[in-house]
C-alpha positions as CSV (number, residue, x, y, z in Angstrom):
1,M,38.3,-9.6,-29.3
2,S,39.7,-6.2,-29.5
3,H,39.6,-3.7,-27.0
4,M,36.5,-2.1,-28.9
5,K,34.3,-4.9,-28.4
6,R,35.3,-5.6,-24.8
7,L,34.8,-2.1,-24.1
8,A,31.2,-1.6,-26.2
9,I,30.4,-5.5,-24.5
10,L,31.1,-3.6,-21.7
11,T,29.1,-0.5,-21.6
12,V,26.1,-2.2,-22.7
13,T,26.0,-4.4,-20.3
14,A,26.7,-1.2,-17.5
15,M,23.5,0.4,-18.8
16,T,21.1,-3.2,-19.2
17,V,22.2,-3.0,-15.6
18,A,21.6,0.3,-14.7
19,L,18.5,0.7,-16.5
20,A,17.2,-2.6,-14.8
21,G,17.4,-0.7,-11.6
22,C,15.9,1.9,-12.7
23,A,12.7,0.1,-13.3
24,A,12.7,-1.9,-10.2
25,Q,13.0,1.9,-8.7
26,R,10.1,3.2,-10.1
27,Q,7.7,-0.5,-9.5
28,A,8.7,0.2,-5.4
29,M,7.9,4.4,-5.9
30,G,4.5,3.3,-7.9
31,E,3.6,0.7,-4.9
32,Y,4.2,3.4,-2.0
33,F,2.1,6.1,-4.0
34,D,-0.3,3.4,-4.4
35,D,-0.8,2.3,-1.1
36,A,-0.6,6.2,-0.1
37,G,-4.2,6.2,-2.0
38,V,-5.7,2.6,-0.4
39,T,-5.0,4.3,3.2
40,T,-6.9,7.9,1.8
41,R,-9.7,5.9,0.8
42,V,-10.4,4.1,3.4
43,K,-10.0,6.9,5.9
44,K,-12.0,8.7,3.9
45,A,-14.4,5.6,4.2
46,I,-14.6,5.1,7.4
47,Y,-14.7,9.1,8.4
48,D,-18.0,9.0,6.1
49,D,-19.9,6.6,7.9
50,P,-22.1,8.0,10.7
51,S,-21.4,4.8,13.1
52,L,-17.6,5.1,13.1
53,K,-15.0,7.4,14.5
54,V,-12.1,8.4,12.5
55,T,-10.2,9.4,15.2
56,Q,-10.0,6.0,16.5
57,I,-9.0,4.1,14.2
58,S,-5.7,4.3,12.2
59,V,-5.1,3.1,8.7
60,T,-1.7,1.3,7.2
61,T,-1.7,-0.6,4.1
62,N,1.5,-2.8,2.4
63,D,1.1,-3.8,-1.0
64,G,-2.6,-3.6,-1.3
65,V,-3.3,-4.9,2.5
66,V,-4.8,-2.1,5.1
67,H,-4.4,-2.6,8.4
68,L,-6.7,-1.5,11.1
69,T,-5.4,-0.8,14.5
70,G,-6.9,0.8,16.9
71,E,-10.1,0.9,19.7
72,V,-13.9,1.1,18.9
73,E,-16.4,0.5,21.8
74,S,-17.8,-2.7,20.3
75,R,-17.6,-5.5,18.0
76,G,-20.4,-4.9,15.5
77,K,-18.3,-1.7,14.6
78,A,-14.7,-3.6,14.1
79,A,-17.1,-5.3,11.7
80,R,-18.2,-2.4,9.9
81,A,-14.4,-0.9,9.7
82,A,-13.4,-3.7,7.7
83,Q,-16.3,-4.1,6.0
84,V,-15.7,-0.4,4.2
85,A,-12.7,-1.5,4.3
86,R,-13.2,-4.2,2.0
87,K,-15.7,-2.1,-0.5
88,V,-12.7,0.4,-0.9
89,E,-10.9,0.6,-4.9
90,G,-7.7,-1.0,-5.0
91,V,-7.9,-2.9,-1.2
92,K,-7.0,-6.8,-2.2
93,A,-7.0,-7.9,1.8
94,V,-8.2,-6.4,4.9
95,K,-6.5,-7.6,8.4
96,N,-8.5,-6.3,11.3
97,D,-6.5,-5.9,14.6
98,L,-9.1,-3.5,16.1
99,K,-9.5,-3.5,19.8
100,V,-12.9,-2.8,21.9
101,K,-13.1,-1.1,24.5
């Protein structure tokens, strides 16, 4: 094989690998921003619910799974927080680790 053909094949291969890496990074960044948006929407939904105190409930999201932590006054409020979170767009599941004071 000639030197030029080898160089062309090497260049095309390098470009293909580089583009694949960029696409994977772009997807990961998109997932991060999607999770941040879900977290924000869940926090707002909990804040808007008059029976819940948003300052006592922490919300994180990873791949659409919302994790609730913190303290609430009753089991009913813990269940209500999970119920509110489940109704938010983009939530795939809710992990409820809220503790009752």
